[in-house]
C-alpha positions as protocol buffer text, in pm:
chain_id: "A"
residue {
  index: 1
  type: MET
  ca { x: 7232 y: 9728 z: 8940 }
}
residue {
  index: 2
  type: GLU
  ca { x: 7574 y: 9859 z: 8840 }
}
residue {
  index: 3
  type: GLN
  ca { x: 7578 y: 10171 z: 8628 }
}
residue {
  index: 4
  type: GLU
  ca { x: 7868 y: 10315 z: 8436 }
}
residue {
  index: 5
  type: THR
  ca { x: 7915 y: 10689 z: 8472 }
}
residue {
  index: 6
  type: SER
  ca { x: 8066 y: 10921 z: 8216 }
}
residue {
  index: 7
  type: GLU
  ca { x: 8409 y: 10884 z: 8382 }
}
residue {
  index: 8
  type: GLY
  ca { x: 8396 y: 10505 z: 8351 }
}
residue {
  index: 9
  type: LEU
  ca { x: 8351 y: 10421 z: 8718 }
}
residue {
  index: 10
  type: LEU
  ca { x: 8116 y: 10144 z: 8822 }
}
residue {
  index: 11
  type: ARG
  ca { x: 7869 y: 10241 z: 9091 }
}
residue {
  index: 12
  type: GLY
  ca { x: 7699 y: 9954 z: 9266 }
}
residue {
  index: 13
  type: ILE
  ca { x: 7683 y: 9748 z: 9581 }
}
residue {
  index: 14
  type: ARG
  ca { x: 7788 y: 9386 z: 9561 }
}
residue {
  index: 15
  type: ARG
  ca { x: 7699 y: 9110 z: 9803 }
}
residue {
  index: 16
  type: TRP
  ca { x: 8006 y: 9147 z: 10026 }
}
residue {
  index: 17
  type: ASP
  ca { x: 7973 y: 9526 z: 10026 }
}
residue {
  index: 18
  type: LEU
  ca { x: 7619 y: 9491 z: 10156 }
}
residue {
  index: 19
  type: ALA
  ca { x: 7733 y: 9241 z: 10420 }
}
residue {
  index: 20
  type: ALA
  ca { x: 8006 y: 9480 z: 10539 }
}
residue {
  index: 21
  type: ILE
  ca { x: 7758 y: 9769 z: 10561 }
}
residue {
  index: 22
  type: THR
  ca { x: 7521 y: 9551 z: 10764 }
}
residue {
  index: 23
  type: VAL
  ca { x: 7793 y: 9442 z: 11007 }
}
residue {
  index: 24
  type: ASN
  ca { x: 7905 y: 9804 z: 11041 }
}
residue {
  index: 25
  type: GLY
  ca { x: 7551 y: 9910 z: 11127 }
}
residue {
  index: 26
  type: ILE
  ca { x: 7513 y: 9640 z: 11391 }
}
residue {
  index: 27
  type: ILE
  ca { x: 7847 y: 9716 z: 11557 }
}
residue {
  index: 28
  type: GLY
  ca { x: 7786 y: 10091 z: 11539 }
}
residue {
  index: 29
  type: ALA
  ca { x: 7446 y: 10057 z: 11703 }
}
residue {
  index: 30
  type: GLY
  ca { x: 7605 y: 9853 z: 11982 }
}
residue {
  index: 31
  type: ILE
  ca { x: 7879 y: 10108 z: 12038 }
}
residue {
  index: 32
  type: PHE
  ca { x: 7638 y: 10399 z: 12068 }
}
residue {
  index: 33
  type: GLY
  ca { x: 7345 y: 10212 z: 12226 }
}
residue {
  index: 34
  type: LEU
  ca { x: 7530 y: 10030 z: 12504 }
}
residue {
  index: 35
  type: PRO
  ca { x: 7657 y: 10338 z: 12691 }
}
residue {
  index: 36
  type: ALA
  ca { x: 7303 y: 10478 z: 12704 }
}
residue {
  index: 37
  type: LEU
  ca { x: 7172 y: 10149 z: 12841 }
}
residue {
  index: 38
  type: VAL
  ca { x: 7447 y: 10128 z: 13103 }
}
residue {
  index: 39
  type: PHE
  ca { x: 7390 y: 10487 z: 13210 }
}
residue {
  index: 40
  type: ALA
  ca { x: 7016 y: 10424 z: 13240 }
}
residue {
  index: 41
  type: SER
  ca { x: 7069 y: 10122 z: 13464 }
}
residue {
  index: 42
  type: THR
  ca { x: 7362 y: 10242 z: 13676 }
}
residue {
  index: 43
  type: GLY
  ca { x: 7309 y: 10617 z: 13682 }
}
residue {
  index: 44
  type: VAL
  ca { x: 7603 y: 10824 z: 13794 }
}
residue {
  index: 45
  type: TYR
  ca { x: 7810 y: 10511 z: 13860 }
}
residue {
  index: 46
  type: SER
  ca { x: 7824 y: 10424 z: 13490 }
}
residue {
  index: 47
  type: LEU
  ca { x: 8182 y: 10549 z: 13463 }
}
residue {
  index: 48
  type: PHE
  ca { x: 8286 y: 10306 z: 13736 }
}
residue {
  index: 49
  type: ALA
  ca { x: 8097 y: 10027 z: 13561 }
}
residue {
  index: 50
  type: PHE
  ca { x: 8290 y: 10091 z: 13240 }
}
residue {
  index: 51
  type: ALA
  ca { x: 8618 y: 10097 z: 13432 }
}
residue {
  index: 52
  type: ALA
  ca { x: 8533 y: 9761 z: 13592 }
}
residue {
  index: 53
  type: CYS
  ca { x: 8448 y: 9615 z: 13251 }
}
residue {
  index: 54
  type: ALA
  ca { x: 8774 y: 9753 z: 13112 }
}
residue {
  index: 55
  type: LEU
  ca { x: 8968 y: 9572 z: 13385 }
}
residue {
  index: 56
  type: VAL
  ca { x: 8792 y: 9245 z: 13306 }
}
residue {
  index: 57
  type: VAL
  ca { x: 8865 y: 9286 z: 12935 }
}
residue {
  index: 58
  type: LEU
  ca { x: 9227 y: 9372 z: 13018 }
}
residue {
  index: 59
  type: VAL
  ca { x: 9267 y: 9039 z: 13198 }
}
residue {
  index: 60
  type: ILE
  ca { x: 9127 y: 8856 z: 12895 }
}
residue {
  index: 61
  type: ILE
  ca { x: 9356 y: 9048 z: 12660 }
}
residue {
  index: 62
  type: LEU
  ca { x: 9660 y: 8966 z: 12873 }
}
residue {
  index: 63
  type: CYS
  ca { x: 9565 y: 8596 z: 12863 }
}
residue {
  index: 64
  type: PHE
  ca { x: 9543 y: 8603 z: 12485 }
}
residue {
  index: 65
  type: ALA
  ca { x: 9872 y: 8795 z: 12464 }
}
residue {
  index: 66
  type: GLU
  ca { x: 10048 y: 8533 z: 12671 }
}
residue {
  index: 67
  type: VAL
  ca { x: 9907 y: 8251 z: 12458 }
}
residue {
  index: 68
  type: GLY
  ca { x: 10009 y: 8437 z: 12142 }
}
């Protein structure tokens, strides 16, 4: 699967490269798909829903910061 070009570089995707691309695709789809889903279910109040979620996450982050 790996091919050597005229400059001597190897071009190919190894197992861990493929795993990283897959994880990136899953996380990216969640980042761009979730706001659309929230807006569809909450309408114009989606901004307030994200602010409420941010406050909940902030509390969790502060708990982990104190433990750390």
